[in-house]
C-alpha positions in Angstrom: -129.2 -57.3 -157.0 -131.3 -59.3 -155.5 -134.6 -58.3 -156.2 -136.4 -61.4 -154.8 -135.0 -60.5 -151.5 -135.3 -56.4 -152.0 -138.8 -55.7 -152.5 -140.4 -58.2 -149.6 -137.8 -56.7 -147.0 -138.7 -53.1 -148.2 -142.2 -54.0 -148.0 -141.5 -55.3 -144.5 -139.7 -52.7 -143.2 -142.5 -50.5 -144.5 -145.2 -52.4 -142.7 -143.3 -53.3 -139.2 -143.7 -49.4 -137.9 -147.0 -48.4 -139.5 -149.5 -51.7 -138.8 -150.4 -52.9 -135.1 -149.7 -56.5 -135.1 -147.3 -56.8 -137.8 -144.1 -57.4 -135.8 -145.9 -60.3 -134.0 -147.1 -61.7 -137.4 -143.2 -61.4 -138.6 -142.1 -63.1 -135.9 -144.5 -65.8 -136.1 -143.6 -66.7 -139.1 -139.9 -66.5 -138.4 -139.0 -63.7 -140.5 -136.3 -62.4 -137.8 -133.9 -65.3 -138.8 -134.1 -65.0 -142.4 -133.6 -61.0 -142.2 -130.5 -61.3 -139.9 -129.3 -64.2 -142.4 -129.9 -61.9 -145.3 -128.2 -59.0 -143.7 -124.8 -60.9 -142.8 -125.0 -63.0 -146.3 -126.2 -61.0 -149.1 -123.9 -59.0 -151.5 -126.4 -56.3 -152.4 -126.0 -53.1 -150.0 -129.7 -52.3 -150.7 -130.8 -55.4 -149.4 -128.5 -55.3 -146.8 -130.1 -51.9 -145.8 -133.6 -53.1 -146.2 -133.3 -55.6 -144.0 -131.3 -53.6 -141.3 -134.0 -51.0 -141.2 -136.5 -53.8 -140.6 -135.1 -55.4 -137.8 -134.3 -51.6 -136.4 -137.9 -51.2 -136.3 -138.3 -54.4 -134.9 -136.3 -53.7 -132.0 -139.5 -51.5 -130.8 -141.3 -54.9 -130.5 -140.5 -56.5 -126.7 -140.5 -60.0 -128.1 -138.4 -59.4 -131.1 -135.9 -57.1 -129.2 -135.5 -60.3 -127.0 -134.6 -62.5 -129.9 -132.5 -60.1 -131.7 -130.3 -59.7 -128.2 -129.8 -63.1 -128.2 -129.2 -63.4 -131.9 -126.4 -60.5 -131.5 -124.7 -62.1 -128.6 -124.7 -65.2 -130.6 -123.5 -63.9 -133.8 -120.1 -62.1 -134.1 -120.8 -58.6 -135.8 -124.5 -58.8 -136.1 -125.1 -55.5 -134.0 -122.7 -53.8 -135.7 -123.7 -54.9 -139.2 -127.0 -53.7 -138.2 -125.7 -50.0 -137.2 -123.6 -50.0 -140.3 -126.2 -51.0 -142.8 -128.6 -48.5 -141.5 -126.3 -45.7 -142.1 -126.3 -42.2 -140.3 -130.1 -42.3 -139.7 -130.5 -45.5 -137.8 -133.4 -45.8 -136.4 -133.2 -48.6 -133.2 -134.8 -48.7 -129.9 -132.9 -46.6 -127.3 -133.7 -49.1 -124.7 -132.3 -51.9 -127.4 -129.1 -49.8 -128.1 -128.5 -49.2 -124.5 -128.9 -52.5 -123.2 -126.7 -54.2 -125.5 -124.2 -51.4 -125.5 -124.3 -52.3 -121.3 -123.7 -56.2 -122.0 -121.1 -55.4 -124.6 -119.5 -53.2 -121.7 -119.6 -56.0 -119.5 -118.3 -58.6 -121.8 -121.3 -60.8 -122.1 -122.2 -61.2 -125.9 -120.2 -63.6 -127.2 -117.1 -62.9 -128.7 -116.3 -65.7 -131.2 -114.5 -64.1 -134.0 
């Protein structure tokens, strides 16, 4: 297990939904690309889960949701990996989910597999 990534991802997820301004700070320091990279490439299920939970909380932030929507459109399977890694208690913004599912339905997301 990659503890170096697991603990920071867990702490970020705790902060992302409890403190105002934290999601904006996370975006400002470039946390979203790091989280999505670790989500897609880390061998540890615990790390992927922590990253997915943090990303899920970020979907409630308008700017983060827009950036994540673009990342999901350009990175095959990213959205599915987020949902899978979160598990059955997935917590994503309903607006984000409906926007992405609509885009998927009409064929907007990139389908480079």
